[in-house]
Each structure stands twice: as C-alpha cells, then as structure tokens.
Biopython code that builds the backbone (N, CA, C, O; Angstrom):
import numpy as np
from Bio.PDB.StructureBuilder import StructureBuilder

atoms = [
    (1, "MET", "N", (107.253, 132.882, 88.404)),
    (1, "MET", "CA", (107.681, 132.585, 89.758)),
    (1, "MET", "C", (106.483, 132.530, 90.710)),
    (1, "MET", "O", (106.433, 131.701, 91.618)),
    (2, "TRP", "N", (105.518, 133.430, 90.484)),
    (2, "TRP", "CA", (104.379, 133.474, 91.381)),
    (2, "TRP", "C", (103.583, 132.184, 91.353)),
    (2, "TRP", "O", (103.024, 131.783, 92.374)),
    (3, "LEU", "N", (103.520, 131.529, 90.207)),
    (3, "LEU", "CA", (102.753, 130.284, 90.102)),
    (3, "LEU", "C", (103.296, 129.203, 91.032)),
    (3, "LEU", "O", (102.542, 128.342, 91.484)),
    (4, "ILE", "N", (104.584, 129.240, 91.321)),
    (4, "ILE", "CA", (105.190, 128.245, 92.215)),
    (4, "ILE", "C", (104.629, 128.383, 93.626)),
    (4, "ILE", "O", (104.555, 127.393, 94.354)),
    (5, "VAL", "N", (104.236, 129.580, 94.023)),
    (5, "VAL", "CA", (103.655, 129.815, 95.343)),
    (5, "VAL", "C", (102.134, 129.722, 95.297)),
    (5, "VAL", "O", (101.519, 129.073, 96.143)),
    (6, "SER", "N", (101.538, 130.365, 94.318)),
    (6, "SER", "CA", (100.092, 130.523, 94.261)),
    (6, "SER", "C", (99.335, 129.222, 94.032)),
    (6, "SER", "O", (98.442, 128.880, 94.807)),
    (7, "LYS", "N", (99.675, 128.514, 93.003)),
    (7, "LYS", "CA", (98.888, 127.335, 92.639)),
    (7, "LYS", "C", (98.975, 126.210, 93.671)),
    (7, "LYS", "O", (97.944, 125.607, 93.970)),
    (8, "PRO", "N", (100.145, 125.894, 94.232)),
    (8, "PRO", "CA", (100.160, 124.850, 95.264)),
    (8, "PRO", "C", (99.344, 125.213, 96.507)),
    (8, "PRO", "O", (98.704, 124.342, 97.096)),
    (9, "THR", "N", (99.359, 126.490, 96.914)),
    (9, "THR", "CA", (98.571, 126.859, 98.092)),
    (9, "THR", "C", (97.078, 126.827, 97.773)),
    (9, "THR", "O", (96.274, 126.454, 98.627)),
    (10, "GLN", "N", (96.700, 127.209, 96.562)),
    (10, "GLN", "CA", (95.297, 127.113, 96.170)),
    (10, "GLN", "C", (94.862, 125.649, 96.109)),
    (10, "GLN", "O", (93.776, 125.297, 96.570)),
    (11, "TYR", "N", (95.710, 124.809, 95.540)),
    (11, "TYR", "CA", (95.400, 123.382, 95.473)),
    (11, "TYR", "C", (95.228, 122.806, 96.877)),
    (11, "TYR", "O", (94.288, 122.053, 97.132)),
    (12, "ALA", "N", (96.127, 123.159, 97.777)),
    (12, "ALA", "CA", (96.039, 122.659, 99.157)),
    (12, "ALA", "C", (94.767, 123.145, 99.837)),
    (12, "ALA", "O", (94.145, 122.397, 100.592)),
    (13, "ALA", "N", (94.374, 124.387, 99.579)),
    (13, "ALA", "CA", (93.147, 124.927, 100.179)),
    (13, "ALA", "C", (91.924, 124.169, 99.678)),
    (13, "ALA", "O", (91.060, 123.789, 100.468)),
    (14, "VAL", "N", (91.850, 123.952, 98.379)),
    (14, "VAL", "CA", (90.714, 123.216, 97.818)),
    (14, "VAL", "C", (90.719, 121.786, 98.324)),
    (14, "VAL", "O", (89.667, 121.245, 98.664)),
    (15, "TRP", "N", (91.892, 121.167, 98.378)),
    (15, "TRP", "CA", (91.993, 119.784, 98.866)),
    (15, "TRP", "C", (91.523, 119.680, 100.316)),
    (15, "TRP", "O", (90.782, 118.761, 100.666)),
    (16, "LYS", "N", (91.948, 120.614, 101.153)),
    (16, "LYS", "CA", (91.507, 120.601, 102.547)),
    (16, "LYS", "C", (89.999, 120.765, 102.639)),
    (16, "LYS", "O", (89.349, 120.140, 103.476)),
    (17, "LEU", "N", (89.459, 121.591, 101.791)),
    (17, "LEU", "CA", (88.024, 121.832, 101.828)),
    (17, "LEU", "C", (87.234, 120.601, 101.387)),
    (17, "LEU", "O", (86.272, 120.216, 102.051)),
    (18, "ILE", "N", (87.627, 119.987, 100.286)),
    (18, "ILE", "CA", (86.831, 118.874, 99.767)),
    (18, "ILE", "C", (87.038, 117.584, 100.549)),
    (18, "ILE", "O", (86.198, 116.686, 100.479)),
    (19, "THR", "N", (88.121, 117.470, 101.281)),
    (19, "THR", "CA", (88.332, 116.262, 102.081)),
    (19, "THR", "C", (87.837, 116.420, 103.512)),
    (19, "THR", "O", (87.909, 115.482, 104.306)),
    (20, "ARG", "N", (87.347, 117.581, 103.833)),
    (20, "ARG", "CA", (86.837, 117.828, 105.181)),
    (20, "ARG", "C", (85.519, 117.091, 105.371)),
    (20, "ARG", "O", (84.627, 117.157, 104.526)),
    (21, "THR", "N", (85.414, 116.400, 106.476)),
    (21, "THR", "CA", (84.179, 115.711, 106.814)),
    (21, "THR", "C", (83.212, 116.721, 107.415)),
    (21, "THR", "O", (83.518, 117.397, 108.397)),
    (22, "THR", "N", (82.058, 116.804, 106.811)),
    (22, "THR", "CA", (81.061, 117.756, 107.296)),
    (22, "THR", "C", (79.700, 117.073, 107.324)),
    (22, "THR", "O", (79.425, 116.171, 106.533)),
    (23, "SER", "N", (78.868, 117.511, 108.234)),
    (23, "SER", "CA", (77.537, 116.918, 108.346)),
    (23, "SER", "C", (76.652, 117.336, 107.173)),
    (23, "SER", "O", (75.672, 116.659, 106.863)),
    (24, "ASN", "N", (76.990, 118.437, 106.527)),
    (24, "ASN", "CA", (76.215, 118.933, 105.401)),
    (24, "ASN", "C", (77.133, 119.103, 104.191)),
    (24, "ASN", "O", (77.793, 120.134, 104.067)),
    (25, "PRO", "N", (77.188, 118.115, 103.301)),
    (25, "PRO", "CA", (78.065, 118.241, 102.135)),
    (25, "PRO", "C", (77.719, 119.436, 101.244)),
    (25, "PRO", "O", (78.585, 119.938, 100.527)),
    (26, "ASN", "N", (76.474, 119.894, 101.278)),
    (26, "ASN", "CA", (76.094, 121.055, 100.473)),
    (26, "ASN", "C", (76.749, 122.337, 100.965)),
    (26, "ASN", "O", (76.775, 123.333, 100.241)),
    (27, "ALA", "N", (77.275, 122.328, 102.181)),
    (27, "ALA", "CA", (77.943, 123.514, 102.722)),
    (27, "ALA", "C", (79.208, 123.848, 101.934)),
    (27, "ALA", "O", (79.698, 124.975, 102.009)),
    (28, "LEU", "N", (79.737, 122.897, 101.189)),
    (28, "LEU", "CA", (80.950, 123.128, 100.408)),
    (28, "LEU", "C", (80.662, 123.755, 99.051)),
    (28, "LEU", "O", (81.573, 124.284, 98.415)),
    (29, "SER", "N", (79.425, 123.707, 98.600)),
    (29, "SER", "CA", (79.129, 124.162, 97.243)),
    (29, "SER", "C", (79.326, 125.666, 97.066)),
    (29, "SER", "O", (79.847, 126.095, 96.037)),
    (30, "ILE", "N", (78.926, 126.466, 98.035)),
    (30, "ILE", "CA", (79.076, 127.925, 97.899)),
    (30, "ILE", "C", (80.551, 128.343, 97.903)),
    (30, "ILE", "O", (80.950, 129.130, 97.044)),
    (31, "PRO", "N", (81.380, 127.845, 98.842)),
    (31, "PRO", "CA", (82.799, 128.213, 98.774)),
    (31, "PRO", "C", (83.468, 127.766, 97.470)),
    (31, "PRO", "O", (84.281, 128.502, 96.910)),
    (32, "LEU", "N", (83.133, 126.573, 96.987)),
    (32, "LEU", "CA", (83.739, 126.107, 95.744)),
    (32, "LEU", "C", (83.230, 126.896, 94.539)),
    (32, "LEU", "O", (83.980, 127.127, 93.590)),
    (33, "LEU", "N", (81.978, 127.305, 94.568)),
    (33, "LEU", "CA", (81.445, 128.142, 93.501)),
    (33, "LEU", "C", (82.155, 129.497, 93.493)),
    (33, "LEU", "O", (82.493, 130.013, 92.428)),
    (34, "ALA", "N", (82.378, 130.064, 94.658)),
    (34, "ALA", "CA", (83.101, 131.337, 94.743)),
    (34, "ALA", "C", (84.529, 131.175, 94.220)),
    (34, "ALA", "O", (85.040, 132.054, 93.526)),
    (35, "TYR", "N", (85.167, 130.062, 94.552)),
    (35, "TYR", "CA", (86.533, 129.807, 94.084)),
    (35, "TYR", "C", (86.568, 129.702, 92.558)),
    (35, "TYR", "O", (87.423, 130.310, 91.914)),
    (36, "CYS", "N", (85.652, 128.940, 91.985)),
    (36, "CYS", "CA", (85.598, 128.796, 90.527)),
    (36, "CYS", "C", (85.278, 130.121, 89.851)),
    (36, "CYS", "O", (85.790, 130.409, 88.769)),
    (37, "THR", "N", (84.434, 130.926, 90.484)),
    (37, "THR", "CA", (84.109, 132.247, 89.942)),
    (37, "THR", "C", (85.340, 133.138, 89.937)),
    (37, "THR", "O", (85.568, 133.882, 88.983)),
    (38, "HIS", "N", (86.130, 133.068, 90.994)),
    (38, "HIS", "CA", (87.353, 133.895, 91.030)),
    (38, "HIS", "C", (88.327, 133.468, 89.938)),
    (38, "HIS", "O", (88.995, 134.312, 89.342)),
    (39, "LEU", "N", (88.415, 132.170, 89.670)),
    (39, "LEU", "CA", (89.286, 131.712, 88.579)),
    (39, "LEU", "C", (88.780, 132.219, 87.227)),
    (39, "LEU", "O", (89.568, 132.648, 86.384)),
    (40, "SER", "N", (87.476, 132.167, 87.030)),
    (40, "SER", "CA", (86.888, 132.630, 85.767)),
    (40, "SER", "C", (87.087, 134.133, 85.580)),
    (40, "SER", "O", (87.415, 134.591, 84.485)),
    (41, "LEU", "N", (86.886, 134.891, 86.649)),
    (41, "LEU", "CA", (87.072, 136.343, 86.550)),
    (41, "LEU", "C", (88.537, 136.705, 86.315)),
    (41, "LEU", "O", (88.834, 137.681, 85.626)),
    (42, "GLY", "N", (89.445, 135.929, 86.881)),
    (42, "GLY", "CA", (90.870, 136.170, 86.629)),
    (42, "GLY", "C", (91.204, 135.972, 85.159)),
    (42, "GLY", "O", (91.966, 136.747, 84.581)),
    (43, "ASP", "N", (90.638, 134.938, 84.557)),
    (43, "ASP", "CA", (90.849, 134.700, 83.138)),
    (43, "ASP", "C", (90.200, 135.798, 82.310)),
    (43, "ASP", "O", (90.780, 136.278, 81.336)),
    (44, "ALA", "N", (88.991, 136.194, 82.702)),
    (44, "ALA", "CA", (88.290, 137.263, 81.977)),
    (44, "ALA", "C", (89.074, 138.568, 82.045)),
    (44, "ALA", "O", (89.142, 139.305, 81.061)),
    (45, "TRP", "N", (89.663, 138.855, 83.200)),
    (45, "TRP", "CA", (90.433, 140.089, 83.336)),
    (45, "TRP", "C", (91.607, 140.108, 82.360)),
    (45, "TRP", "O", (91.868, 141.125, 81.718)),
    (46, "ASN", "N", (92.309, 138.988, 82.251)),
    (46, "ASN", "CA", (93.423, 138.927, 81.302)),
    (46, "ASN", "C", (92.963, 139.225, 79.881)),
    (46, "ASN", "O", (93.630, 139.945, 79.139)),
    (47, "LYS", "N", (91.826, 138.668, 79.514)),
    (47, "LYS", "CA", (91.326, 138.876, 78.149)),
    (47, "LYS", "C", (90.848, 140.309, 77.934)),
    (47, "LYS", "O", (91.114, 140.903, 76.890)),
    (48, "VAL", "N", (90.148, 140.859, 78.915)),
    (48, "VAL", "CA", (89.611, 142.214, 78.764)),
    (48, "VAL", "C", (90.733, 143.252, 78.817)),
    (48, "VAL", "O", (90.796, 144.143, 77.970)),
    (49, "PHE", "N", (91.615, 143.139, 79.809)),
    (49, "PHE", "CA", (92.636, 144.160, 80.008)),
    (49, "PHE", "C", (93.759, 144.063, 78.972)),
    (49, "PHE", "O", (94.131, 145.062, 78.357)),
    (50, "PHE", "N", (94.293, 142.861, 78.784)),
    (50, "PHE", "CA", (95.429, 142.713, 77.875)),
    (50, "PHE", "C", (94.995, 142.434, 76.439)),
    (50, "PHE", "O", (95.552, 143.004, 75.501)),
    (51, "GLY", "N", (94.008, 141.562, 76.263)),
    (51, "GLY", "CA", (93.587, 141.204, 74.915)),
    (51, "GLY", "C", (92.819, 142.309, 74.222)),
    (51, "GLY", "O", (93.152, 142.689, 73.099)),
    (52, "LEU", "N", (91.797, 142.828, 74.875)),
    (52, "LEU", "CA", (90.970, 143.880, 74.282)),
    (52, "LEU", "C", (91.500, 145.277, 74.581)),
    (52, "LEU", "O", (91.086, 146.250, 73.952)),
    (53, "GLU", "N", (92.414, 145.375, 75.538)),
    (53, "GLU", "CA", (93.017, 146.648, 75.960)),
    (53, "GLU", "C", (91.963, 147.668, 76.394)),
    (53, "GLU", "O", (92.031, 148.847, 76.046)),
    (54, "CYS", "N", (90.994, 147.183, 77.161)),
    (54, "CYS", "CA", (89.938, 148.045, 77.699)),
    (54, "CYS", "C", (90.229, 148.302, 79.175)),
    (54, "CYS", "O", (89.917, 147.472, 80.029)),
    (55, "THR", "N", (90.814, 149.432, 79.464)),
    (55, "THR", "CA", (91.224, 149.746, 80.824)),
    (55, "THR", "C", (90.038, 149.871, 81.776)),
    (55, "THR", "O", (90.069, 149.321, 82.877)),
    (56, "GLY", "N", (89.009, 150.578, 81.369)),
    (56, "GLY", "CA", (87.838, 150.777, 82.233)),
    (56, "GLY", "C", (87.121, 149.473, 82.538)),
    (56, "GLY", "O", (86.786, 149.195, 83.690)),
    (57, "ARG", "N", (86.889, 148.682, 81.514)),
    (57, "ARG", "CA", (86.243, 147.392, 81.721)),
    (57, "ARG", "C", (87.149, 146.459, 82.526)),
    (57, "ARG", "O", (86.686, 145.675, 83.356)),
    (58, "GLY", "N", (88.442, 146.565, 82.260)),
    (58, "GLY", "CA", (89.395, 145.766, 83.023)),
    (58, "GLY", "C", (89.344, 146.098, 84.506)),
    (58, "GLY", "O", (89.453, 145.209, 85.350)),
    (59, "LEU", "N", (89.178, 147.380, 84.823)),
    (59, "LEU", "CA", (89.057, 147.807, 86.216)),
    (59, "LEU", "C", (87.807, 147.212, 86.855)),
    (59, "LEU", "O", (87.839, 146.785, 88.009)),
    (60, "ALA", "N", (86.715, 147.185, 86.111)),
    (60, "ALA", "CA", (85.473, 146.598, 86.637)),
    (60, "ALA", "C", (85.644, 145.105, 86.891)),
    (60, "ALA", "O", (85.193, 144.585, 87.911)),
    (61, "VAL", "N", (86.298, 144.420, 85.956)),
    (61, "VAL", "CA", (86.485, 142.972, 86.115)),
    (61, "VAL", "C", (87.442, 142.674, 87.263)),
    (61, "VAL", "O", (87.188, 141.758, 88.045)),
    (62, "ILE", "N", (88.534, 143.424, 87.383)),
    (62, "ILE", "CA", (89.501, 143.156, 88.447)),
    (62, "ILE", "C", (88.900, 143.474, 89.810)),
    (62, "ILE", "O", (89.250, 142.834, 90.802)),
    (63, "THR", "N", (87.996, 144.456, 89.873)),
    (63, "THR", "CA", (87.320, 144.756, 91.132)),
    (63, "THR", "C", (86.412, 143.612, 91.544)),
    (63, "THR", "O", (86.390, 143.218, 92.710)),
    (64, "ALA", "N", (85.664, 143.078, 90.589)),
    (64, "ALA", "CA", (84.818, 141.913, 90.870)),
    (64, "ALA", "C", (85.679, 140.714, 91.244)),
    (64, "ALA", "O", (85.357, 139.986, 92.183)),
    (65, "PHE", "N", (86.771, 140.506, 90.515)),
    (65, "PHE", "CA", (87.708, 139.401, 90.793)),
    (65, "PHE", "C", (88.237, 139.494, 92.214)),
    (65, "PHE", "O", (88.227, 138.511, 92.955)),
    (66, "TRP", "N", (88.696, 140.674, 92.587)),
    (66, "TRP", "CA", (89.277, 140.874, 93.914)),
    (66, "TRP", "C", (88.243, 140.615, 94.997)),
    (66, "TRP", "O", (88.546, 139.988, 96.012)),
    (67, "SER", "N", (87.023, 141.095, 94.784)),
    (67, "SER", "CA", (85.949, 140.889, 95.760)),
    (67, "SER", "C", (85.604, 139.418, 95.922)),
    (67, "SER", "O", (85.445, 138.932, 97.042)),
    (68, "VAL", "N", (85.489, 138.711, 94.811)),
    (68, "VAL", "CA", (85.147, 137.281, 94.871)),
    (68, "VAL", "C", (86.307, 136.479, 95.463)),
    (68, "VAL", "O", (86.077, 135.504, 96.178)),
    (69, "LEU", "N", (87.534, 136.873, 95.179)),
    (69, "LEU", "CA", (88.697, 136.185, 95.755)),
    (69, "LEU", "C", (88.687, 136.290, 97.281)),
    (69, "LEU", "O", (88.864, 135.285, 97.969)),
    (70, "TRP", "N", (88.483, 137.490, 97.812)),
    (70, "TRP", "CA", (88.429, 137.659, 99.267)),
    (70, "TRP", "C", (87.215, 136.947, 99.855)),
    (70, "TRP", "O", (87.284, 136.402, 100.956)),
    (71, "SER", "N", (86.117, 136.953, 99.128)),
    (71, "SER", "CA", (84.929, 136.228, 99.596)),
    (71, "SER", "C", (85.188, 134.733, 99.658)),
    (71, "SER", "O", (84.775, 134.069, 100.609)),
    (72, "SER", "N", (85.862, 134.201, 98.657)),
    (72, "SER", "CA", (86.149, 132.765, 98.674)),
    (72, "SER", "C", (87.098, 132.415, 99.820)),
    (72, "SER", "O", (86.944, 131.368, 100.448)),
    (73, "ALA", "N", (88.069, 133.271, 100.098)),
    (73, "ALA", "CA", (88.955, 133.015, 101.236)),
    (73, "ALA", "C", (88.160, 132.994, 102.535)),
    (73, "ALA", "O", (88.383, 132.140, 103.392)),
    (74, "TYR", "N", (87.239, 133.931, 102.678)),
    (74, "TYR", "CA", (86.400, 133.975, 103.878)),
    (74, "TYR", "C", (85.497, 132.745, 103.967)),
    (74, "TYR", "O", (85.360, 132.156, 105.039)),
    (75, "LEU", "N", (84.884, 132.355, 102.857)),
    (75, "LEU", "CA", (84.008, 131.181, 102.863)),
    (75, "LEU", "C", (84.787, 129.903, 103.140)),
    (75, "LEU", "O", (84.295, 129.014, 103.836)),
    (76, "PHE", "N", (86.006, 129.803, 102.598)),
    (76, "PHE", "CA", (86.854, 128.650, 102.909)),
    (76, "PHE", "C", (87.172, 128.644, 104.399)),
    (76, "PHE", "O", (87.139, 127.595, 105.043)),
    (77, "TYR", "N", (87.482, 129.825, 104.947)),
    (77, "TYR", "CA", (87.815, 129.938, 106.367)),
    (77, "TYR", "C", (86.665, 129.469, 107.253)),
    (77, "TYR", "O", (86.891, 128.828, 108.279)),
    (78, "LYS", "N", (85.436, 129.785, 106.858)),
    (78, "LYS", "CA", (84.283, 129.373, 107.657)),
    (78, "LYS", "C", (84.153, 127.855, 107.725)),
    (78, "LYS", "O", (83.699, 127.321, 108.737)),
    (79, "VAL", "N", (84.548, 127.153, 106.661)),
    (79, "VAL", "CA", (84.481, 125.693, 106.645)),
    (79, "VAL", "C", (85.715, 125.095, 107.310)),
    (79, "VAL", "O", (85.602, 124.192, 108.139)),
    (80, "ASP", "N", (86.884, 125.597, 106.950)),
    (80, "ASP", "CA", (88.156, 125.113, 107.503)),
    (80, "ASP", "C", (89.117, 126.297, 107.566)),
    (80, "ASP", "O", (89.563, 126.773, 106.521)),
    (81, "PRO", "N", (89.447, 126.783, 108.759)),
    (81, "PRO", "CA", (90.311, 127.965, 108.869)),
    (81, "PRO", "C", (91.632, 127.848, 108.119)),
    (81, "PRO", "O", (92.087, 128.823, 107.522)),
    (82, "VAL", "N", (92.249, 126.683, 108.138)),
    (82, "VAL", "CA", (93.529, 126.520, 107.434)),
    (82, "VAL", "C", (93.341, 126.719, 105.932)),
    (82, "VAL", "O", (94.180, 127.332, 105.272)),
    (83, "ALA", "N", (92.242, 126.199, 105.395)),
    (83, "ALA", "CA", (91.966, 126.374, 103.967)),
    (83, "ALA", "C", (91.824, 127.855, 103.629)),
    (83, "ALA", "O", (92.303, 128.300, 102.586)),
    (84, "GLY", "N", (91.179, 128.609, 104.488)),
    (84, "GLY", "CA", (91.065, 130.046, 104.272)),
    (84, "GLY", "C", (92.409, 130.739, 104.309)),
    (84, "GLY", "O", (92.687, 131.611, 103.486)),
    (85, "TYR", "N", (93.247, 130.354, 105.264)),
    (85, "TYR", "CA", (94.585, 130.946, 105.362)),
    (85, "TYR", "C", (95.436, 130.612, 104.140)),
    (85, "TYR", "O", (96.277, 131.412, 103.728)),
    (86, "LEU", "N", (95.219, 129.432, 103.561)),
    (86, "LEU", "CA", (96.007, 129.047, 102.398)),
    (86, "LEU", "C", (95.687, 129.895, 101.157)),
    (86, "LEU", "O", (96.483, 129.950, 100.220)),
    (87, "LEU", "N", (94.546, 130.540, 101.157)),
    (87, "LEU", "CA", (94.220, 131.445, 100.032)),
    (87, "LEU", "C", (94.765, 132.850, 100.224)),
    (87, "LEU", "O", (94.728, 133.652, 99.291)),
    (88, "LEU", "N", (95.267, 133.165, 101.406)),
    (88, "LEU", "CA", (95.754, 134.516, 101.669)),
    (88, "LEU", "C", (96.956, 134.922, 100.794)),
    (88, "LEU", "O", (97.035, 136.087, 100.406)),
    (89, "PRO", "N", (97.887, 134.020, 100.470)),
    (89, "PRO", "CA", (98.968, 134.475, 99.557)),
    (89, "PRO", "C", (98.438, 134.974, 98.219)),
    (89, "PRO", "O", (98.956, 135.944, 97.664)),
    (90, "THR", "N", (97.412, 134.317, 97.704)),
    (90, "THR", "CA", (96.809, 134.767, 96.446)),
    (90, "THR", "C", (96.128, 136.122, 96.642)),
    (90, "THR", "O", (96.233, 137.001, 95.786)),
    (91, "CYS", "N", (95.435, 136.289, 97.759)),
    (91, "CYS", "CA", (94.799, 137.580, 98.046)),
    (91, "CYS", "C", (95.851, 138.689, 98.144)),
    (91, "CYS", "O", (95.644, 139.798, 97.651)),
    (92, "GLY", "N", (96.956, 138.382, 98.772)),
    (92, "GLY", "CA", (98.014, 139.366, 98.915)),
    (92, "GLY", "C", (98.674, 139.733, 97.598)),
    (92, "GLY", "O", (99.103, 140.871, 97.411)),
    (93, "TRP", "N", (98.755, 138.786, 96.697)),
    (93, "TRP", "CA", (99.382, 139.022, 95.397)),
    (93, "TRP", "C", (98.542, 139.971, 94.561)),
    (93, "TRP", "O", (99.068, 140.859, 93.890)),
    (94, "VAL", "N", (97.239, 139.777, 94.609)),
    (94, "VAL", "CA", (96.341, 140.589, 93.790)),
    (94, "VAL", "C", (96.262, 141.978, 94.383)),
    (94, "VAL", "O", (95.558, 142.837, 93.852)),
]
sb = StructureBuilder()
sb.init_structure("model")
sb.init_model(0)
sb.init_chain("A")
sb.init_seg("    ")
for serial, (resi, resn, name, xyz) in enumerate(atoms, 1):
    if name == "N":
        sb.init_residue(resn, " ", resi, " ")
    sb.init_atom(name, np.array(xyz, "f"), 0.0, 1.0, " ", f" {name:<3s}", serial, name[0])
structure = sb.get_structure()
C-alpha cells in the first residue's frame, strides 16, 4: 500500500527537479546523487537487516539511509521547494 503513495511522490519530485530551468545545470547533480544514494542505502538495508539478519549493521545502514533521505529532501527543496515537499511523505514513512 505504501508504494502507491511513496513512489508517485518521489517520481514527481525527481520530475520537477530535472525539468526545472536553472542557470547552472550542475546544481542538480548533488541533489540527484543524494536521491540515488538514498535508494541504494534502502536496498542495502533490506539485504543487511532481513537477508543477513544483522541487527547492528542494519541499524548503521538505516541511520545512514535516514540521514541521506532527509538530506536529499533538503537539497531538492533548495532547488525547487515543491520537489522537497514531495519527498516528505517518504521521510515521514521511514
């Protein structure tokens, strides 16, 4: 059920960010890198916590994931406030 809310809002946030006209196209690279990192850490957390059943390592990965997720929301907000707000449901879920 969560995917019905989470993925469309994430898609909309990324779409707003990449279609935004900016004088410096390189300004989008850091927010998008943070977003991709949060996706990678989310996948890593599933593998570490559920697959390997390592609670301590899982805690370390989820802490990094949570930090990068909030950072990406903030970086999206700096480029386009609406894009940043669209990541808040995902931040709230985690």
